[in-house]
N, C-alpha and C positions, 0 to 999 in steps of 0.2 A: 516171395511177394505176391500179395494177394491181388485180386484184380477186383476194381471197384464194378458193381452190377446198374444197380440204381437205387434211390432213395428217396421217399417221402414223407409228407408231413400231416396230420391230421390235426388243425387248430379246432378246437372247439370254441374256444374263448381267449381272444387276445390282450383283453384287459382285464385288471383287478376289477371288482364287484360289475363286472358285466352280466352275469348269471346270477339267478340265484333259485338252484334246484337241491332241494334236500335228497339227503343220502338215505336209503333207505334198504332192507335185508334184500331186497331183490337186486342183483346185480345190472347196474347201470351202465350202457356203451356208452363211453366217452372220446373213442378213436377207430376208424378203420381207415386201412390203408392197404395199397397194394403192391408188390413190387415184380418188375420184371426181370426173369433171370434165365434170360435167351443167350445163349454162349456160354453158360456157365460151366468150370471145370468141375471136376468131381467132387470137391469139398465146399458145399456152399454153407456160408455163416450170417447169419441177419442180428446184427447189434440195434439193439432200442433205447430208446429214453422216454420217459413221459412225466410230465408236470400234473398235477392237479393240487389247488388250493381250496381250501374248506376253512369255514368262518362257524362261530358258535356263540351262544349267550350262554351257555353252560356244558363246560365240556369235562368231565369226568373220566380222565383217564379212557377218551373214547378209542377203542379198535379201527382201524379202516382197513380193508380189503382190497386191494390191485391185482388183477388177473389179466393178462395175456394169450389169448388164443390164436394159435396158427388156424386159418379156415373158418367155416362158418356153417351154422346149424348143427346139428346133431353129430356131425363128424369131424367138429373141428378137434383140436387137441390143445389142452394147457401146456404151454412153455415156460409160463413164467407167475409165480403168486409171492405175493409180499404182505406183510400185515403191519401197519404204521399205527402207532397208539398217540392219540393226539396229545397234549399236554394238558395239567389241571388246569381251569380256571373257573374262578368261583361264581356263583349263580346272580346273572345279572352283568356277569362281566365278560366283555366281547374279546375273543380269540381267534386270531388269524393263523394255519399253518399251513406252508407250501410244501407238497409233498412232492419232490423230485428224486428218480429213481432210474436204474439202469440196468438191464438185461441182454443177454444172447439166446438164439437158438441155433446149435451145431448141428450139422449135416439134416439140414429138413429137405424132405421128398419135394422136389420141383414139379407137381403136374401141371402139363401145358405151359411150362416157365412162366408160372405165375404165383406168386405166394400171397396171400391176404391174409392180414392180422388184425386183429380187433383188443381194445382194451376195455376193462372194465371197472367200475369202483362200487364199494356197496359196505355197510354194515353187519358185523354177528348179529343174530336173533337177539332180542332182549334187552335192547340198550333204549332206556327211555327218552334220551332229549338228543334227536340225530343232529349233527351239523349240517350245512350248506354249503353245496358247491359254487362259489363265487369268482372262479377265473382267476388267474388265467387258466387253462388246459390244453394241453399240449400232449401228441403222440407223435415221433418221431423211428423210423427207422433205414438202415441202409443195408444193403445185401453187398456179399463178396463172396469170391471163390479162387479157389488156387488155378 
């Protein structure tokens, strides 16, 4: 049976239509959290979930990239990536898509008994009409060990 170590939530936007941030080709940070792993056993695992809501007035099978990194800066490590394709909506037809995904990071090193995770969202290059982040947006993680 695993031992619970810590859990954190990074809530960027709590409500629908509470933000209006265009999604670009440059990955945008939408969640950062830190987990205390003091007293962890030999096998740490971190489970995470995230939600991002996107709206568009013209969605043409627009791919959206979500990435989760352990650490910050140049030494960060990609631990999860996914691409969700927004559904087709005609020009001038409003569409809203809620993306909710889950992932895990098994046996991460725990420098100084603290782990930092960050989540990013972007679209690939060449997308003509970009969706807008409208909320809610949330990033949650929990750490466990043996």
